[in-house]
Phi, psi and omega in degrees: 000156186237138174213183177248163181297318181292319181296317178295324178298316180295321183292315183287341175268354179263330181210171186298147181299326181298322178290322178294323181295320178300319181298325181265000177072031179229177176277163177295330176294327177295324176295315182296322178297317177296321179298323179292317181295318186263014175056052178252120179292145181244146182288149177257181182296328181294322179296313181293325178297316178294322180294317180289338178278000178097002178277177180236071182292149180270132177293155174294137181297148178284114180289165178293151181214130186266352184273193179291132182280345181277137182239134180246133176250127176277113187295126176246042184300131177230109185302328184276357181273115183299334180287345183241024180292338183282348180286122183279161179295335180295336179285351178285340179290141189279164167280138185240156173283159179300337182282340184280142180278098186297316182298318179296318181295317178298322180295313179294318182301312184292332183259004186285127174203166181261127181289160177283325178237154181277111179238135182045061187298157177298147181306324180291329176290317179299317180295323177296318178296321181295320179297317180292319178299316180298319180295318180293328177294333176271011177061039172263146178276156183300321183291349173282338177276310184232109178270177187291348176271352172095017181261122174276120185227025179257115177071188180248012181293137175273101180234162180299143183276108179271004167029079173071010178288128183288161181297328181292324181273350186298316178302322179292323177293322177303315181300316180296308183295323180300313179295319182291315179302313183294323179296318178297318180289333176294340180252029175072022174267176179226152175243119187231137170260105184280316182224177181299331183243012186228114177239141184224153162265130176251110185225119180055038180077003180262125179269120182242107181282143177227150178219161176228145176207164180235143178283135178246139177260139179269130176234155178246121180286148173298157183300323183287350179257003180275156183294311182206185184290341180272352180282122182285344178085002180282128177225155177240124181244140180293139182271341185086000180261116185264159176225133176248135188231134168235152179205153177234158185291159176294123181297325183288312185260336183073007185262258187292178188249088182273337180271110193223138178228139181234144172237109184258135176287151172233178179295335182258341185230122182257169180301325181299331179282343185251007187296327178293321178297317180296312180299319178299317180293321178297318177296331183280343186301316179303317180292319179301313181296320179297321178294317177298319180293321178296317177296322180293322179294323176296318178299317177299318181297317177298318180296318178297317178296321179293319178296318180295321178296320177296319179296319179295316179298319177294321179296316177297316180299312181296322179294318179296317180296319179299320179293321178295316178301318178296321177298314180298318181297317179295320179297319180292320178295318178297316179297319179295319180294320178293324178295319180290326179295316176298321179298317179295321178299321180292323179294318180298326181290319185282313184259118180239152175056045175238105186298319179296321181290322179298320179295320179294320180295320177299319179294320182295321180293329175297319179290328177294318177299320180294324180289325184290117182294344180279347185267336186052042182265129182259136178267150182288336185246310186279152182242179179293329177294329178294328177297315180298321180294324177295321179294315179298324179293324179293325184277334187290124177286157182256152175246146176274184186292343178268359178089007180268147177288143180248000000 
């Protein structure tokens, strides 16, 4: 479902978040997560206490937000959940991208059902049947094709991954997949087997991987039915309860598949009863991926702005520190020049009429002028770097022969 940031803000401050969550077909935690992402303040217990006491507390103002104002909720509708009975069936229909043909999708959705018998099966179903038929002609058992861990290891044929589905449950899975494959292709999608263990729906450029599996029950054989004394007696028998799984790649890394949805059969509800839910979710994936990508781009933009702010602050800091260091250096040079000037004045008072000393004092006063930062006097030999070296020499402590500071 789709709403706006301002609308969600008004709703959560008007009634309890749990009621708002029911309206959107999500959990209350899902509402709080969206509020955190979109910078929407949420009311606390004090607010509700004042409201129920008959007062008129003011909601926290909605802060500014630079991202997309539209908010998408991924419907987690569960008909048997009493907390979500208020969610209507119309909310099961997905949010679509502008490129998707909504009328066509609604038409396929409303007429979608699983046939009782397999008629004109999809080419991928036919190929899967042919591989099993070929294996049986070679007198191979079905469990040699698909073991209970779900690995197809017969031949190099690229076939749909039936992931641990028993031979007894396979015809029922065929009926479900056949109806789903044809429905996806009716809305301009494709069903592709990329690798031996990877099958995808390709819809609006979005790759949606799908898998099937069956639940197995562990049983312990009696001692008299075991092969030998080393046989633990553990066996796994198919329960007949199937699970259909779809997943899409991580928008951030583009690698593994963290976004995952499962439809598990129960004794009362079969996959055939859930095919519309599955189809709806598949149709929703292009829009879902675009939204995740949009949120990720906003996150990247925020991170870039934060990094730029840190760089600017560091630049200002380094520039300020450099100016302070220059100020300290000039003050130290000025102090050193005055100290040397006083020293030369004292020598002139004590030593008189010494031509060699007078020449040396004149030379020394030239160096004092050069040291004083207020004079801007340039020396013929020494440079500004030499001044810095003189300051560092003055500051560096000395060690005696034993390594102790003096």
